[in-house]
C-alpha positions in Angstrom: 23.3 -18.0 1.7 23.5 -17.7 -2.0 21.5 -15.2 -4.1 19.6 -18.1 -5.8 18.6 -19.6 -2.5 17.4 -16.2 -1.2 15.3 -15.7 -4.3 13.6 -19.1 -3.8 12.5 -18.3 -0.3 8.8 -18.3 0.2 8.8 -14.9 1.9 10.8 -13.3 -0.9 8.4 -14.6 -3.6 5.4 -13.5 -1.5 6.8 -10.0 -1.0 7.5 -9.7 -4.7 4.0 -10.8 -5.7 2.4 -8.3 -3.3 4.6 -5.4 -4.5 3.9 -6.4 -8.1 0.2 -6.4 -7.6 0.2 -3.0 -6.0 2.8 -1.2 -8.2 1.7 -3.0 -11.4 -1.9 -2.0 -10.9 -1.0 1.6 -10.3 1.2 1.6 -13.4 -1.6 0.0 -15.5 -3.9 2.8 -14.4 -1.3 5.4 -15.3 0.0 4.0 -18.5 -3.1 2.2 -19.9 -5.8 4.4 -18.4 -6.9 6.0 -21.7 -7.0 2.6 -23.5 -9.1 1.1 -20.7 -11.4 4.2 -20.6 -12.1 3.5 -24.3 -13.2 0.0 -23.4 -10.3 -1.5 -25.2 -7.9 -4.1 -23.8 -4.2 -3.2 -23.8 -1.6 -5.5 -25.4 -1.0 -8.6 -23.2 2.8 -8.2 -23.4 2.5 -4.7 -22.0 0.3 -5.9 -19.1 2.7 -8.7 -18.3 5.8 -6.5 -18.4 4.0 -4.0 -16.2 3.6 -6.6 -13.5 6.9 -8.5 -14.1 9.2 -5.5 -13.7 8.1 -4.6 -10.1 8.1 -8.3 -9.2 11.7 -8.7 -10.4 12.9 -5.5 -8.7 11.3 -6.4 -5.4 12.4 -10.0 -5.5 16.0 -9.3 -6.4 16.2 -6.4 -3.9 14.9 -8.6 -1.1 17.2 -11.5 -2.0 20.2 -9.2 -2.1 19.3 -7.8 1.3 18.9 -11.3 2.8 22.3 -12.4 1.4 23.9 -9.2 2.7 22.3 -9.5 6.1 23.3 -13.1 6.5 26.9 -12.5 5.5 27.3 -9.7 8.0 28.5 -7.4 5.2 26.6 -4.1 5.5 28.5 -2.2 2.8 
């Protein structure tokens, strides 16, 4: 199995989305809490990155684990 095929797996994408929603929402609360409390809207690029980074980390980590487990290499 290649890394690209592992990334494209439905379960990998689903896991990434779930992690992104949970971690991204917590990070929005931490990093943008004061802005939100003032009734303002944070910059859209900041919100997008806040959700994108955990999605990428989770997706790539899951895909690498799948590739490693399917190759039999546990190092």
